[in-house]
PAZAPA-4460 file (N, C-alpha, C; in steps of 0.05 Angstrom, whole numbers, plus 32768, in hexadecimal, padded with zeros to 4 digits):
% residues 335
    n_x    n_y    n_z   ca_x   ca_y   ca_z    c_x    c_y    c_z   seq   type   mol
   8B03   8813   8461   8AF4   8811   847A   8ADB   8822   8478     1      M     A
   8AC5   8817   847E   8AAC   8826   847C   8AAB   883D   8491     2      P     A
   8A9D   8852   848B   8A9B   8869   849C   8A89   8863   84B4     3      Y     A
   8A94   8866   84CC   8A85   8861   84E5   8A7B   8879   84F3     4      L     A
   8A81   8890   84E7   8A79   88A9   84F4   8A8C   88B1   850A     5      G     A
   8A83   88C5   851A   8A93   88CF   8530   8A94   88BA   8546     6      N     A
   8AAC   88B2   854E   8AAE   889D   8563   8AA3   88A6   857D     7      I     A
   8AA9   88C0   8584   8A9F   88CA   859E   8A81   88CA   859F     8      E     A
   8A75   88D3   8589   8A57   88D3   8589   8A4C   88B7   8588     9      S     A
   8A5B   88A4   857C   8A51   8889   857B   8A51   887C   8596    10      A     A
   8A63   8886   85A8   8A65   887A   85C3   8A50   8886   85D6    11      Q     A
   8A42   889B   85CE   8A2E   88A6   85DE   8A16   8893   85E1    12      E     A
   8A0B   8891   85F9   89F5   887F   85FD   89DC   8888   85ED    13      P     A
   89CF   8874   85E2   89B7   887A   85D2   89A0   887E   85E5    14      V     A
   8992   8894   85E3   897B   889B   85F4   8961   8893   85E6    15      K     A
   8955   8880   85F0   893B   8877   85E5   8925   8888   85F1    16      L     A
   8911   888E   85E1   88FB   889E   85EC   88EB   888E   8601    17      P     A
   88E4   889C   8617   88D4   888F   862C   88B7   8890   8623    18      V     A
   88AC   8879   8620   8890   8877   8616   887D   887C   862E    19      V     A
   8881   886E   8644   886F   8870   865B   8880   8871   8674    20      F     A
   8879   8882   8687   8884   8880   86A2   8873   886C   86B1    21      T     A
   887C   8865   86C9   886D   8850   86D8   8851   8859   86DF    22      R     A
   884C   8872   86E8   8830   8879   86ED   881F   8878   86D4    23      P     A
   882B   887F   86BC   881C   887E   86A4   8815   8861   869C    24      E     A
   8828   884F   86A1   8823   8833   869B   880B   8829   86AC    25      V     A
   880C   8830   86C6   87F6   8828   86D8   87DC   8833   86CF    26      I     A
   87DD   884D   86C7   87C4   885A   86BE   87B9   884D   86A5    27      R     A
   87CA   8844   8693   87C1   8837   867B   87B8   881A   8680    28      H     A
   87C4   880D   8694   87BD   87F1   8699   87A3   87EF   86A9    29      L     A
   879D   8803   86B9   8786   8801   86CB   876C   87FC   86BC    30      K     A
   8765   880A   86A6   874D   8803   8697   874D   87E7   868C    31      P     A
   8765   87DD   8684   8767   87C2   8679   8761   87AE   868F    32      L     A
   876C   87B3   86A7   8767   87A0   86BE   8749   87A0   86C4    33      I     A
   873C   87B7   86C3   8720   87B8   86C9   8710   87A7   86B5    34      K     A
   8717   87AA   869C   8709   879A   8687   870E   877D   868A    35      W     A
   8726   8775   8692   872D   8759   8696   871C   874D   86AD    36      I     A
   871B   875C   86C4   870B   8753   86DB   86EE   8751   86D3    37      V     A
   86E4   8766   86C5   86C8   8766   86BD   86C2   874F   86AB    38      L     A
   86D4   874A   8697   86D0   8734   8684   86D0   8719   8692    39      G     A
   86E3   8716   86A5   86E5   86FC   86B3   86CC   86F7   86C4    40      A     A
   86C2   870B   86D2   86AB   8708   86E3   8692   8702   86D2    41      T     A
   868F   8710   86BC   8678   870B   86AA   8679   86EF   869E    42      L     A
   8691   86E7   8696   8694   86CC   868B   868D   86B6   86A0    43      F     A
   8697   86BB   86B9   8691   86A7   86CE   8673   86A6   86D4    44      F     A
   8666   86BE   86D7   8649   86BE   86DC   8639   86B2   86C5    45      L     A
   8642   86B8   86AD   8635   86AD   8695   8637   868F   8694    46      G     A
   864F   8684   869C   8652   8667   869D   8641   865A   86B1    47      S     A
   863F   8667   86C9   862E   865B   86DE   8611   865C   86D6    48      V     A
   8608   8672   86C9   85ED   8674   86C0   85E7   8660   86AA    49      L     A
   85FA   865C   8699   85F6   8649   8682   85F1   862C   868D    50      R     A
   85FF   8625   86A2   85FC   860A   86AD   85E5   8607   86C1    51      H     A
   85D9   861E   86CA   85C4   861C   86DE   85AB   862C   86D7    52      N     A
   85A8   8633   86BD   8592   8644   86B5   8577   8637   86BA    53      W     A
   8576   861C   86B7   855C   860F   86BB   8553   8610   86D8    54      Q     A
   8567   860D   86EA   8560   860F   8707   8558   862C   870E    55      Q     A
   8565   863F   8702   855F   865B   8707   8542   8661   86FE    56      V     A
   853A   8657   86E7   851F   865C   86DD   8509   864E   86EF    57      L     A
   8511   8639   86FE   84FE   862B   870F   84F8   863A   8729    58      Q     A
   8508   864E   872F   8504   865D   8748   84EC   866F   8746    59      I     A
   84DA   866D   875A   84C1   867C   8759   84C0   868D   8773    60      R     A
   84B5   86A5   8770   84B1   86B8   8787   8494   86B7   8790    61      L     A
   8490   86B1   87A9   8475   86B1   87B5   846F   86CC   87C2    62      T     A
   8457   86CE   87CD   8451   86E7   87DA   8463   86EB   87F3    63      S     A
   846A   86D6   8800   847D   86D8   8817   8498   86E1   880D    64      A     A
   84A0   86D7   87F5   84BA   86DF   87EA   84BB   86FD   87E4    65      S     A
   84A5   8707   87DA   84A4   8724   87D4   84A6   8734   87EE    66      W     A
   849A   872A   8803   849B   8737   881D   84B8   8738   8827    67      G     A
   84C6   8722   8825   84E2   8721   882E   84F4   8733   881D    68      L     A
   84EE   8735   8803   84FE   8747   87F2   84F9   8764   87F9    69      L     A
   84E0   876A   8801   84D9   8785   8809   84E8   878C   8823    70      A     A
   84EA   8779   8836   84F9   877D   884F   8517   8781   8848    71      I     A
   8521   8770   8836   853D   8772   882E   8543   878E   8822    72      A     A
   8530   8799   8813   8533   87B3   8807   8535   87C8   881E    73      L     A
   8523   87C6   8831   8523   87D9   8848   853C   87D7   8858    74      G     A
   8546   87BF   885D   855E   87BB   886D   8577   87C6   885E    75      V     A
   8577   87C2   8844   858E   87CC   8834   858E   87EB   8833    76      T     A
   8576   87F7   8831   8574   8814   8833   857D   881E   884E    77      L     A
   8575   8810   8863   857E   8817   887E   859D   8815   8881    78      L     A
   85A9   8802   8873   85C6   87FF   8874   85D4   8817   8868    79      A     A
   85C9   8821   8852   85D5   8839   8845   85D1   8852   8857    80      H     A
   85BB   8854   8865   85B7   886A   8878   85CB   8867   888F    81      C     A
   85D0   884E   8897   85E4   884A   88AC   8600   8852   88A3    82      C     A
   8606   884D   888A   8620   8855   887F   8624   8873   887F    83      A     A
   860E   8882   8879   860F   889F   887A   8612   88A9   8896    84      G     A
   8606   889C   88A9   8608   88A3   88C5   8625   889F   88CF    85      W     A
   8631   8888   88C6   864D   8883   88CE   8660   8897   88C2    86      V     A
   865A   88A1   88A9   866B   88B6   889E   8669   88CF   88AF    87      W     A
   8652   88D5   88BA   864F   88EB   88CC   8661   88E7   88E5    88      N     A
   8663   88CF   88EF   8675   88C9   8905   8692   88CD   88FE    89      W     A
   8699   88C6   88E5   86B5   88CA   88DC   86BC   88E8   88DC    90      I     A
   86AA   88F8   88D2   86AE   8915   88D1   86B0   8920   88EE    91      L     A
   869F   8915   8900   86A0   891E   891C   86BB   8917   8929    92      A     A
   86C6   8900   8922   86E0   88F8   892D   86F6   890B   8923    93      D     A
   86F2   8918   890C   8705   892B   8902   86FF   8948   890B    94      F     A
   86EC   894A   891E   86E6   8964   892A   86D3   8975   8919    95      G     A
   86C5   8969   8906   86B2   8978   88F5   8696   8973   88FE    96      Q     A
   8687   8989   8901   866C   8987   890B   8658   898B   88F4    97      S     A
   864C   8975   88EB   8637   8975   88D7   8620   8964   88E2    98      V     A
   8608   896A   88D9   85F1   895B   88E4   85F0   893F   88D7    99      S     A
   85E5   892D   88E7   85E3   8911   88DC   85D0   8910   88C5   100      S     A
   85BB   8921   88C5   85A8   8922   88AF   85B5   892A   8895   101      G     A
   85C7   893F   8897   85D5   8947   887F   85E8   8931   8875   102      W     A
   85F6   8924   8887   8609   890F   887F   85FA   88F8   8872   103      A     A
   85E4   88EF   887D   85D5   88D9   8872   85CA   88E0   8856   104      I     A
   85BE   88F8   8854   85B2   88FF   883A   85C7   8903   8825   105      S     A
   85DE   890F   882C   85F4   8912   8819   85FF   88F7   8810   106      T     A
   8602   88E5   8823   860B   88CA   881D   85F8   88BC   8809   107      Y     A
   85DE   88BE   880F   85CA   88B1   87FE   85C9   88BD   87E2   108      L     A
   85CB   88D8   87E1   85CA   88E5   87C7   85E2   88DE   87B5   109      K     A
   85F9   88DC   87C1   8612   88D7   87B1   8617   88B9   87AC   110      T     A
   8609   88A7   87BB   8610   888B   87B9   860B   887F   879E   111      N     A
   85F6   8888   8790   85EF   887D   8776   8605   8884   8761   112      V     A
   8616   8897   8766   862A   889F   8753   8640   888B   8751   113      A     A
   8641   8876   8762   8656   8862   8761   8652   8850   8748   114      K     A
   863B   8851   873C   8636   8841   8724   863F   884F   870A   115      Y     A
   8648   8868   870D   8653   8876   86F6   866F   886C   86F0   116      L     A
   8678   886D   86D7   8693   8864   86D0   86A8   8873   86E0   117      P     A
   86BB   8864   86EA   86D0   886F   86FB   86CD   8867   8718   118      G     A
   86B4   8862   8721   86AF   8858   873C   86BB   886A   8752   119      N     A
   86BC   8884   874D   86C7   8897   8761   86B5   88AF   8765   120      V     A
   86A0   88B1   8755   8690   88CA   8756   8680   88CD   876F   121      W     A
   8679   88B6   877C   866B   88B9   8796   867E   88C4   87AB   122      H     A
   8697   88BD   87AA   86AB   88C8   87BC   86AF   88E6   87B7   123      Y     A
   86B1   88ED   879D   86B4   8909   8796   869D   891A   879F   124      Y     A
   8684   890F   879C   866D   891E   87A5   866C   8923   87C3   125      G     A
   8675   8910   87D2   8675   8913   87EF   868B   8927   87F8   126      R     A
   86A2   8926   87EB   86B7   8939   87F1   86AF   8955   87EC   127      I     A
   86A4   895A   87D4   869C   8976   87CD   8684   897F   87DE   128      T     A
   8672   896D   87E5   865B   8975   87F6   8665   897C   8812   129      S     A
   8677   896C   881D   8682   8972   8838   8692   898C   8838   130      A     A
   86A2   8990   8823   86B1   89A9   8821   869F   89C1   881E   131      H     A
   8688   89BD   8811   8675   89D2   880E   8667   89DC   8827   132      G     A
   8667   89CB   883C   865B   89D3   8856   8670   89DA   886A   133      V     A
   8689   89DF   8861   869E   89E9   8873   86B2   89D4   887D   134      G     A
   86B0   89BB   8874   86C4   89A7   887C   86DD   89AC   886C   135      V     A
   86F5   89AE   8879   870E   89B2   8869   8711   899C   8854   136      P     A
   871B   89A3   883D   871C   8990   8826   872C   8977   882D   137      L     A
   8743   897B   883C   8753   8964   8842   8745   8951   8856   138      E     A
   8735   895C   8869   8726   894C   887B   8710   893D   886D   139      V     A
   8702   894C   885B   86EC   893F   884C   86F7   8928   883B   140      A     A
   870F   892C   882F   871A   8917   881E   8721   88FE   882F   141      T     A
   872E   8902   8846   8736   88EC   8856   871E   88DE   8862   142      V     A
   8709   88ED   8869   86F1   88E0   8874   86E3   88CE   8860   143      S     A
   86E3   88D7   8847   86D6   88C7   8832   86E8   88AF   882B   144      V     A
   8702   88B2   8829   8714   889C   8823   8716   8888   883A   145      L     A
   8711   8892   8852   8712   8880   886A   86FB   886D   886B   146      L     A
   86E4   8875   885F   86CC   8864   8861   86D0   8849   8854   147      E     A
   86DA   8846   883B   86DE   882C   882F   86F3   881B   883E   148      P     A
   8707   8829   884A   871B   881A   885A   870E   880E   8872   149      I     A
   86FC   881D   8880   86EE   8812   8897   86DB   87FB   888E   150      L     A
   86CF   87FE   8877   86BD   87E9   886D   86CD   87D0   8867   151      M     A
   86E6   87D3   885D   86F7   87BC   8858   86FD   87AD   8872   152      L     A
   8704   87BD   8887   870A   87B1   88A1   86F1   87A3   88AC   153      A     A
   86DA   87AF   88A9   86C1   87A2   88B3   86BC   8787   88A4   154      A     A
   86C0   8788   8889   86BB   876F   887A   86CF   8759   8881   155      A     A
   86E8   8761   8885   86FC   874D   888D   86F6   8741   88A9   156      L     A
   86EE   8753   88BB   86E6   8749   88D6   86D0   8735   88D5   157      L     A
   86BB   873C   88C6   86A4   872A   88C4   86AB   8710   88B6   158      L     A
   86BD   8712   88A2   86C5   86FA   8893   86D5   86E7   88A5   159      T     A
   86E7   86F3   88B5   86F7   86E3   88C7   86E7   86D7   88DE   160      L     A
   86D4   86E6   88E8   86C3   86DB   88FE   86B3   86C4   88F5   161      V     A
   86A9   86C5   88DD   8697   86B0   88D3   86A4   86A1   88BB   162      S     A
   86BE   869D   88BC   86CD   8694   88A5   86D1   8676   88A3   163      G     A
   86C0   8666   88AF   86C3   8649   88AD   86C3   863F   8890   164      Q     A
   86B0   864B   8880   86AE   8643   8864   86C7   864B   8854   165      Q     A
   86D2   8662   885A   86EB   866B   884D   8702   8659   8854   166      I     A
   8703   8651   886D   8718   863F   8876   8716   8624   8869   167      L     A
   86FD   861A   8867   86F9   85FF   885A   86FE   8600   883C   168      A     A
   86F9   8616   8830   86FA   8617   8813   8716   8620   8809   169      Q     A
   8723   8632   8817   873D   863D   880E   8754   8637   8820   170      F     A
   874F   862D   8838   8765   8626   884A   876D   863C   885D   171      G     A
   8781   8636   886E   8789   8649   8882   8798   8660   8877   172      I     A
   87A4   865D   885F   87B3   8673   8853   87A0   868B   884C   173      V     A
   8788   8685   8843   8775   869A   883C   876D   86AA   8855   174      A     A
   8769   869B   886B   8762   86A9   8884   8779   86BA   888F   175      L     A
   8792   86AF   888C   87A9   86BF   8895   87AC   86D8   8885   176      L     A
   87A8   86D7   886A   87AA   86EE   885A   8795   8703   8862   177      L     A
   877D   86FA   8868   8768   870C   8871   8770   8719   888B   178      Q     A
   877B   8709   889D   8783   8714   88B8   8799   8728   88B4   179      A     A
   87AC   8723   88A3   87C2   8737   889E   87B7   8750   8892   180      I     A
   87A4   874E   887F   8798   8766   8874   8788   8776   8888   181      G     A
   877B   8768   889A   876B   8775   88AF   877E   8784   88C2   182      L     A
   8794   8778   88CA   87A7   8785   88DC   87B2   879E   88CF   183      V     A
   87B9   879C   88B5   87C4   87B3   88A7   87B0   87CA   88A6   184      A     A
   8797   87C4   88A1   8782   87D9   88A0   877E   87E5   88BB   185      I     A
   877D   87D5   88D0   8779   87DF   88EB   8790   87F2   88F3   186      L     A
   87A9   87EC   88EA   87BF   87FD   88F0   87BD   8818   88E1   187      L     A
   87B2   8818   88C9   87AE   8830   88BA   879B   8843   88C8   188      I     A
   8788   8838   88D7   8773   8848   88E3   877C   8856   88FD   189      L     A
   8795   8852   8905   879F   885F   891D   87A3   887D   8918   190      Q     A
   879F   888E   892D   87A3   88AB   892A   87BF   88B2   8920   191      P     A
   87D3   88A1   8927   87EF   88A7   891F   87F1   88A4   8900   192      K     A
   87DF   8896   88F4   87E0   8893   88D6   87CD   88A7   88C9   193      A     A
   87B6   88AD   88D6   87A2   88BE   88CA   87AA   88DC   88CB   194      L     A
   87B5   88E5   88E1   87BD   8901   88E4   87D2   8909   88D0   195      N     A
   87E8   88FA   88CC   87FB   8901   88B7   87EF   8901   889B   196      P     A
   87DC   88EF   8896   87CF   88EF   887C   87C0   8909   8877   197      A     A
   87B2   8913   888B   87A4   892C   8888   87B7   8944   8885   198      I     A
   87CD   8943   8895   87E1   8958   8892   87EE   8958   8877   199      G     A
   87F3   8941   886B   87FE   8940   8850   87EB   894C   883C   200      W     A
   87D1   8945   883E   87BD   8950   882C   87BB   896F   882F   201      L     A
   87BE   8978   8848   87BD   8995   884D   87D4   89A3   8840   202      K     A
   87EC   8998   8842   8803   89A4   8835   8801   89A3   8816   203      R     A
   87F6   898D   880C   87F2   898B   87EF   87DF   89A0   87E5   204      A     A
   87CA   89A4   87F4   87B6   89B9   87ED   87C3   89D5   87ED   205      K     A
   87D3   89DA   8802   87E0   89F4   8804   87F3   89F9   87ED   206      Q     A
   8801   89E4   87E5   8814   89E6   87CF   8806   89EB   87B5   207      K     A
   87EF   89DE   87B1   87E0   89E1   8799   87D3   89FD   8796   208      A     A
   87CB   8A08   87AD   87BE   8A22   87AD   87D0   8A39   87B2   209      T     A
   87EA   8A34   87B9   87FD   8A49   87BF   87F9   8A55   87DA   210      G     A
   87EB   8A47   87EC   87E6   8A51   8807   87FF   8A4C   8818   211      D     A
   880A   8A61   8824   8822   8A5F   8834   881D   8A61   8852   212      S     A
   8803   8A61   8859   87FD   8A64   8876   8805   8A4B   8885   213      S     A
   880A   8A4E   889E   8813   8A38   88AF   87FC   8A30   88C1   214      V     A
   87F5   8A16   88C1   87DF   8A0C   88D1   87EB   89FC   88E8   215      H     A
   87E3   8A04   8900   87EF   89F8   8918   87E1   89DD   891F   216      S     A
   87CA   89D8   8914   87BB   89BF   891B   87C8   89A7   890E   217      K     A
   87D1   8994   891E   87DE   897C   8913   87CF   8963   891B   218      T     A
   87BC   8965   892E   87AE   894D   8937   8790   8951   8932   219      E     A
   8786   8942   891E   876A   8943   8917   875B   892C   8924   220      W     A
   8768   8915   8928   875B   88FE   8935   876B   88F8   894E   221      V     A
   875D   88F6   8964   876A   88F1   897E   8767   88D5   8988   222      S     A
   8754   88C6   897D   874F   88AB   8988   8749   8898   8970   223      S     A
   874B   887E   8976   8747   886A   8962   8729   8869   895A   224      Y     A
   8722   8868   8941   8706   8869   8938   86F7   884F   893C   225      P     A
   86F6   8845   8955   86E9   882C   895B   86CB   882E   8956   226      L     A
   86BF   8844   895F   86A2   8847   895B   869B   8847   893E   227      K     A
   86AB   8853   892D   86A5   8853   8910   86A8   8837   8905   228      V     A
   86BC   8829   890E   86C0   880D   8904   86A8   87FC   890C   229      L     A
   869E   87FF   8924   8686   87F0   892C   866E   87F8   891B   230      L     A
   866C   8812   8914   8657   881A   8902   8658   880E   88E6   231      G     A
   8670   880A   88DC   8673   87FE   88C1   866D   87E0   88C3   232      E     A
   8673   87D3   88DA   866B   87B7   88DE   864D   87B5   88DE   233      I     A
   863F   87C8   88EB   8622   87C8   88EB   8617   87CB   88CE   234      L     A
   8624   87DD   88BF   861C   87E1   88A3   861E   87C7   8893   235      F     A
   8634   87B9   8896   8638   87A1   8887   8626   878A   8890   236      L     A
   8620   878A   88AA   860D   8776   88B4   85F1   877B   88A9   237      L     A
   85E9   8794   88A6   85D0   879A   8899   85CF   8792   887C   238      L     A
   85E6   8797   886E   85E7   878E   8852   85E5   8770   8850   239      R     A
   85F3   8762   8862   85F2   8745   8862   85D6   873B   8868   240      A     A
   85C8   8749   887A   85AD   8741   8881   859B   8744   8868   241      M     A
   859F   8759   8859   858F   875C   8840   8595   8745   882D   242      G     A
   85AE   873C   882B   85B5   8726   8819   85A8   870C   8823   243      F     A
   85A9   8707   883D   859D   86EF   8848   857E   86EF   8844   244      V     A
   8571   8706   8848   8555   8707   8843   854E   8703   8826   245      L     A
   855F   870C   8814   855B   8707   87F8   855C   86EA   87F1   246      T     A
   8570   86DC   87FD   8572   86BF   87F8   855B   86B0   8805   247      M     A
   8552   86B9   881C   853B   86AC   882A   8522   86AF   8819   248      A     A
   8521   86C3   8808   8509   86C6   87F7   8506   86B1   87E2   249      A     A
   851D   86A3   87DB   851C   868F   87C6   8525   8674   87CF   250      I     A
   852F   8671   87E7   8539   8657   87F1   8537   8657   8810   251      A     A
   8536   863F   881B   8535   863C   8838   8552   863D   8843   252      S     A
   8555   864B   885A   856F   864E   8866   856D   8645   8883   253      I     A
   8582   8637   888C   8583   862E   88A8   8596   8641   88B8   254      T     A
   8593   8641   88D2   85A3   8652   88E3   85C1   864B   88E1   255      L     A
   85C7   8631   88DD   85E3   8629   88DA   85F0   8634   88C1   256      T     A
   85E0   863C   88AE   85EC   8646   8895   85F1   8665   8896   257      Q     A
   85E7   8672   88AB   85EB   868F   88AC   8608   8697   88AD   258      L     A
   861A   868A   88BE   8636   8692   88BD   8643   8690   88A2   259      P     A
   863B   867B   8893   8646   8677   8878   863D   868D   8866   260      I     A
   8624   8695   8868   8619   86AB   8857   8626   86C5   885F   261      L     A
   862B   86CA   8878   8637   86E2   8881   8654   86E5   8877   262      L     A
   8664   86CF   887A   867F   86D0   8871   8681   86D2   8852   263      S     A
   8670   86C3   8844   8670   86C4   8827   8667   86DF   881D   264      G     A
   8652   86EB   8828   8649   8705   8820   865F   871A   8825   265      F     A
   866B   871A   883D   867E   872E   8845   8696   872E   8832   266      S     A
   86A0   8716   882C   86B7   8714   881A   86B0   871C   87FD   267      L     A
   8698   8714   87F4   8690   871C   87D9   868C   873A   87D7   268      A     A
   8680   8746   87EC   867D   8763   87EC   8698   8771   87ED   269      W     A
   86AB   8766   87FD   86C5   8772   87FE   86D3   8771   87E3   270      L     A
   86D2   875A   87D5   86DE   8758   87BB   86D1   876B   87A7   271      M     A
   86B7   876E   87A9   86AA   8781   8797   86B3   879E   879C   272      G     A
   86BB   87A4   87B5   86C4   87BF   87BC   86E1   87C4   87B2   273      L     A
   86F2   87B0   87B4   870F   87B5   87AE   8718   87AE   8792   274      V     A
   870A   879A   8786   8713   8792   876B   870A   87A6   8756   275      L     A
   871C   87AC   8743   8714   87BE   872D   8702   87AE   871A   276      P     A
   86EE   87BC   8710   86DB   87AF   86FF   86C4   87C2   86F9   277      G     A
   86AC   87B8   86F7   8696   87C9   86F1   8690   87DB   8709   278      A     A
   8684   87F3   8704   867E   8805   871B   866C   87F8   872F   279      P     A
   8671   87FE   8749   8660   87F4   875E   8665   87D6   8764   280      G     A
   867C   87CB   8759   8681   87AF   875E   866E   879C   874E   281      G     A
   8660   87A7   873A   864D   8798   872B   865B   8780   871D   282      L     A
   8651   8768   8722   865D   8750   8716   8671   8743   8729   283      G     A
   8682   8752   8735   8697   8747   8747   868A   873A   875F   284      V     A
   8678   8749   876C   866A   873F   8784   865B   8725   877D   285      F     A
   864D   8725   8767   863D   870E   8760   864E   86F6   875A   286      E     A
   8665   86FA   874C   8676   86E4   8745   8683   86D8   875E   287      A     A
   868C   86E9   8770   8699   86DF   8789   8685   86D0   879B   288      V     A
   866D   86DB   879C   8658   86CE   87AC   8651   86B2   87A2   289      A     A
   864F   86B0   8787   864A   8695   877C   8661   8682   8781   290      V     A
   867A   868C   877F   8692   867B   8783   8694   8672   87A0   291      A     A
   868E   8684   87B3   8691   867D   87CF   867A   866C   87DA   292      L     A
   8661   8673   87D2   864A   8666   87DE   8640   864F   87CC   293      L     A
   864B   864C   87B4   8643   8636   87A2   8645   861B   87AE   294      G     A
   865B   8614   87BC   865E   85F9   87C8   8649   85F3   87DD   295      P     A
   863D   8607   87E9   8629   8602   87FF   860D   8604   87F5   296      V     A
   8607   8617   87E3   85EC   861B   87D9   85EC   8615   87BB   297      F     A
   85D4   8612   87B0   85D2   860D   8794   85DB   8625   8784   298      S     A
   85EB   8622   876F   85F5   8639   875F   85DD   8649   8754   299      P     A
   85C7   863C   874E   85B0   864A   8743   85A4   865D   8759   300      A     A
   85A4   8653   8772   8599   8664   8787   85AC   867C   878D   301      I     A
   85C6   8676   878E   85DA   868C   8793   85D9   86A1   877C   302      I     A
   85D7   8697   8763   85D7   86AA   874D   85BD   86BB   874D   303      L     A
   85A7   86AE   8753   858D   86BD   8755   858E   86D1   876C   304      S     A
   8599   86C8   8783   859A   86DA   879A   85AC   86F2   8794   305      T     A
   85C3   86ED   8788   85D6   8703   8782   85C9   8717   876F   306      A     A
   85BB   870D   875B   85AE   871F   8747   8598   872F   8755   307      A     A
   8587   8721   8765   8572   872F   8773   857C   8744   8786   308      L     A
   8592   873C   8794   859D   874F   87A8   85AA   8767   879B   309      Y     A
   85B6   8763   8783   85C1   877A   8775   85AA   878D   876D   310      R     A
   8594   8782   8764   857D   8793   875D   8572   87A2   8776   311      L     A
   8571   8794   878D   8568   87A0   87A5   857B   87B6   87AE   312      I     A
   8595   87B1   87AC   85A9   87C5   87B4   85A6   87DF   87A3   313      S     A
   85A5   87DC   8789   85A2   87F3   8777   8588   8802   877D   314      V     A
   8573   87F3   8781   8559   87FF   8786   8559   880E   87A1   315      L     A
   8566   8803   87B5   8568   8810   87CF   8579   882A   87CD   316      A     A
   858E   8829   87BD   859F   8841   87B9   858F   8857   87AA   317      E     A
   8580   884E   8796   8570   8862   8787   855A   886E   8799   318      A     A
   854D   885D   87A9   8538   8868   87BB   8544   887A   87CF   319      I     A
   855B   8873   87DB   8569   8884   87EE   8570   889F   87E2   320      G     A
   857B   889E   87CA   8582   88B7   87BD   856A   88C8   87B7   321      S     A
   8554   88BC   87AE   853C   88CB   87A9   8530   88D7   87C2   322      G     A
   8530   88C8   87D8   8526   88D2   87F1   8537   88EA   87FC   323      L     A
   8551   88E8   87F8   8563   88FD   8801   855E   8917   87F1   324      A     A
   855B   8914   87D7   8555   892B   87C6   853A   8937   87CD   325      V     A
   8526   8926   87D2   850B   8930   87D9   850C   893E   87F4   326      L     A
   851B   8934   8807   851D   8941   8821   8529   895D   881F   327      A     A
   853D   895F   880E   854A   897A   880A   8536   898D   87FD   328      H     A
   8527   8984   87EA   8514   8995   87DC   84FE   899E   87EF   329      R     A
   84F4   898B   87FF   84DF   8992   8812   84E9   89A6   8827   330      L     A
   8503   89A4   882D   850F   89B7   8840   8515   89D2   8833   331      A     A
   8510   89D5   8819   8515   89EE   880C   8533   89F3   8805   332      G     A
   8543   89DD   8804   855F   89DF   87FE   8564   89D7   87E1   333      Q     A
   8578   89E3   87D5   8580   89DC   87BA   8590   89C2   87BB   334      S     A
   858C   89B1   87A7   859A   8997   87A5   85B1   899A   8793   335      V     A
***
């Protein structure tokens, strides 16, 4: 009989080495998902351009077109200023007193950082800036994380209000999914959800720093942030106006097409915000806009509009950041 070794030891379960835990698997898959999304969007946009490049080359900009593009640039810059103002309202709802000028300039200065790899550095800049002027770290963190959630709610609201094109193209199921997502986000914005989140961050900070002091404050938000939500809707309406003006610079638009443009832009902007991919939603927004608005408008017009509007958006963010830095220097403050 061949030697089988110790029977007791042979019956012991074999322990295989754990290669990845679940968080590590997610961490390793996230860059892959980003590259897949980026590759798919670039392939789609390249395919549309390949089939419509002759029509794109035929588009010409007149003097009136340049005027509309200049107005679109100003409206887009105003939208970013509006977003900074709304952030000031969020901080005020949390009981933090900062000037609207500081909030707007900080927002504009940090906004261009979203194009850096990782797509989080604009959030990090706002959190550290707010903490530097005396805002508690946990409140600064929640205020910055709350902003994109409010923007998602605003985008879903505008998409649902003007969603005839979405209904016709994707059916009632798509609208129901959007409505469910909107309800879920609106529930998250309740004080009963926000105050425990701040408390949890406070305890996590104390645990990390070894702080054993007891804080009696448990209510940071006392009312629903309806004013802030309306402010984010205004922000998105201004962004949509910039997009419509950009399209008007290269094609004629009727009043009946405005709801379609509003819903298509809102959903494309939303997908660019939430889908992993290139920083700043680069490529995702353009691909979704072409897919949604392609059946109504010429693909060449949509592709040209999306490309021009991306250029206008980046230029508006760069101008806003430059103006904010210049204002600080003229005021004798260090940037």
